[in-house]
C-alpha positions in Angstrom: 171.0 8.8 -13.0 173.3 5.9 -12.0 174.1 4.0 -15.2 176.0 1.1 -13.5 177.6 0.0 -10.3 180.8 -2.0 -10.0 181.5 -3.7 -6.7 181.3 -6.8 -4.6 178.1 -8.5 -3.5 177.8 -8.4 0.3 174.5 -10.2 0.7 171.6 -11.5 -1.3 168.0 -11.8 -0.1 164.7 -12.9 -1.9 164.4 -9.8 -4.1 167.6 -7.8 -3.9 171.3 -7.7 -3.2 173.6 -5.3 -1.3 176.5 -4.2 -3.5 179.6 -2.7 -1.8 181.0 0.0 -4.1 184.1 1.5 -2.5 182.7 1.2 1.1 179.2 2.3 0.3 176.5 -0.4 0.3 173.8 -0.1 -2.3 170.5 -2.0 -1.9 169.7 -3.1 -5.5 166.4 -4.8 -6.5 167.2 -7.6 -9.0 165.3 -10.2 -11.0 165.6 -13.8 -9.9 167.7 -14.6 -12.9 170.2 -11.8 -11.9 170.2 -13.0 -8.3 171.0 -16.5 -9.5 173.9 -15.2 -11.5 175.3 -13.3 -8.5 175.3 -16.4 -6.2 178.9 -17.7 -6.2 181.3 -19.3 -3.7 184.0 -17.2 -5.2 183.1 -13.6 -4.6 184.4 -11.3 -7.3 183.8 -7.8 -8.5 180.7 -7.5 -10.7 179.0 -4.8 -12.7 175.3 -4.2 -12.6 173.5 -2.0 -15.1 171.1 0.1 -13.0 168.0 2.2 -13.2 167.0 4.6 -10.4 163.3 5.0 -9.9 162.4 8.1 -7.9 158.9 8.3 -6.4 157.5 10.8 -3.9 158.3 8.7 -0.9 161.3 6.7 -2.0 164.1 6.0 -4.4 164.6 2.4 -5.5 167.6 1.1 -7.5 167.1 -1.8 -9.9 170.1 -3.7 -11.2 170.8 -6.2 -14.0 173.8 -8.3 -15.0 172.5 -8.5 -18.6 172.3 -5.4 -20.8 169.3 -7.0 -22.6 167.4 -7.4 -19.3 168.2 -3.8 -18.4 166.8 -2.6 -21.8 163.7 -4.7 -21.6 163.0 -3.5 -18.0 163.1 0.1 -19.2 160.6 -0.8 -22.0 158.3 -2.8 -19.7 157.9 0.0 -17.2 156.6 2.3 -20.0 153.5 0.0 -20.4 150.5 1.4 -18.6 149.8 -0.7 -15.4 153.2 -2.4 -15.3 155.4 -1.0 -12.6 159.1 -1.7 -11.7 158.3 -4.4 -9.2 156.1 -6.4 -11.7 158.7 -5.9 -14.4 161.4 -7.3 -12.3 159.3 -10.3 -11.5 158.5 -10.9 -15.2 162.2 -10.7 -16.1 163.0 -13.2 -13.3 160.8 -15.9 -14.9 162.0 -16.0 -18.5 164.9 -15.1 -20.7 164.8 -11.6 -22.1 165.2 -12.8 -25.6 162.2 -15.1 -25.3 160.1 -12.2 -24.1 161.4 -10.0 -27.0 160.6 -12.8 -29.5 157.1 -13.2 -28.1 156.4 -9.5 -28.4 157.7 -9.3 -32.0 155.8 -12.5 -33.1 152.5 -11.5 -31.4 152.7 -14.6 -29.1 150.2 -13.5 -26.5 149.9 -17.0 -25.1 153.6 -16.9 -24.1 153.2 -13.5 -22.5 150.1 -14.7 -20.6 152.4 -17.4 -19.0 154.4 -14.6 -17.4 153.7 -13.5 -13.8 150.6 -11.3 -13.5 149.9 -11.0 -17.2 146.4 -11.7 -18.5 145.0 -11.6 -22.0 144.4 -7.9 -22.1 147.8 -7.0 -20.6 149.6 -9.4 -23.0 147.9 -7.7 -26.0 148.7 -4.2 -24.5 152.4 -5.2 -24.2 152.5 -6.3 -27.8 150.7 -3.2 -29.0 152.8 -0.7 -27.0 156.2 -2.4 -27.3 156.4 -4.2 -30.6 158.0 -1.3 -32.5 160.2 -0.2 -29.6 161.5 -3.7 -29.2 162.4 -3.9 -32.9 164.5 -0.8 -32.5 166.3 -2.0 -29.3 166.9 -5.7 -30.0 168.1 -8.0 -32.7 164.8 -9.6 -33.7 165.9 -11.6 -36.8 165.7 -14.9 -34.9 162.8 -17.3 -35.2 159.7 -16.7 -33.0 159.8 -18.1 -29.5 158.6 -21.7 -29.3 155.5 -22.6 -27.3 157.3 -25.3 -25.3 157.0 -23.3 -22.1 153.3 -22.9 -22.5 152.8 -26.5 -23.5 154.8 -27.7 -20.5 152.6 -25.6 -18.1 149.4 -26.8 -19.8 150.6 -30.4 -19.4 151.2 -29.9 -15.7 147.8 -28.2 -15.2 146.1 -31.1 -16.9 147.8 -33.3 -14.3 146.0 -31.3 -11.6 148.6 -28.8 -10.6 147.6 -25.1 -10.2 148.8 -22.6 -12.8 151.1 -21.0 -10.2 152.7 -24.3 -9.2 153.1 -25.3 -12.8 154.7 -22.1 -13.9 157.2 -22.2 -10.9 158.1 -25.8 -11.6 158.7 -25.2 -15.4 160.7 -22.1 -14.6 163.0 -24.2 -12.3 163.2 -27.0 -14.9 164.3 -24.5 -17.6 166.9 -22.8 -15.4 168.9 -26.1 -15.4 169.0 -25.6 -19.3 169.0 -29.4 -19.8 166.6 -30.8 -22.3 165.0 -27.4 -22.8 164.0 -28.3 -26.3 161.7 -31.2 -25.5 158.3 -30.7 -23.8 158.3 -34.2 -22.3 161.7 -33.8 -20.7 160.7 -30.3 -19.4 157.6 -31.8 -17.8 159.5 -34.7 -16.4 162.1 -32.3 -14.8 159.3 -30.0 -13.5 157.5 -33.0 -11.9 160.7 -33.6 -9.8 160.3 -30.1 -8.3 156.6 -30.7 -7.6 157.1 -34.1 -5.8 
């Protein structure tokens, strides 16, 4: 197993990066949050925590800047019906700590706002991961707020599709400005939708 890679980012595409480690280029699938963290005008050596997934017909390498994201990825892929590709998409939309808080506080509405997660799957994630998450993460903080879900609901009531709403709110929250006020989140999201 490859625990981590340390090297320089050669290129970044929509779902992965190529990391040069001593002259060898590794194609590493990453979440959108990790890829955003890798984009820099000042290339420097970085470390990615990695997980190698071996299947009959291929070997895929998944990489994470954050140790929390790496740990949560490893938990998510143990849930029946959630594979590595969906896990990486889920981790790309929301902060790992928010997902952890949602699991611990039984917030299925928050989990349903994640990519490809319906009501049954949200309940399954809570059921299968709650105790595992408590062992792997510091869960003493307050439960995740429902601002994210409220903002998406507000946009949907304005006539935007659930997919459009989720993408716009994700972009609005990535800027980390006014992330504690639903009105300001919606206002910022509307800028991306116009």
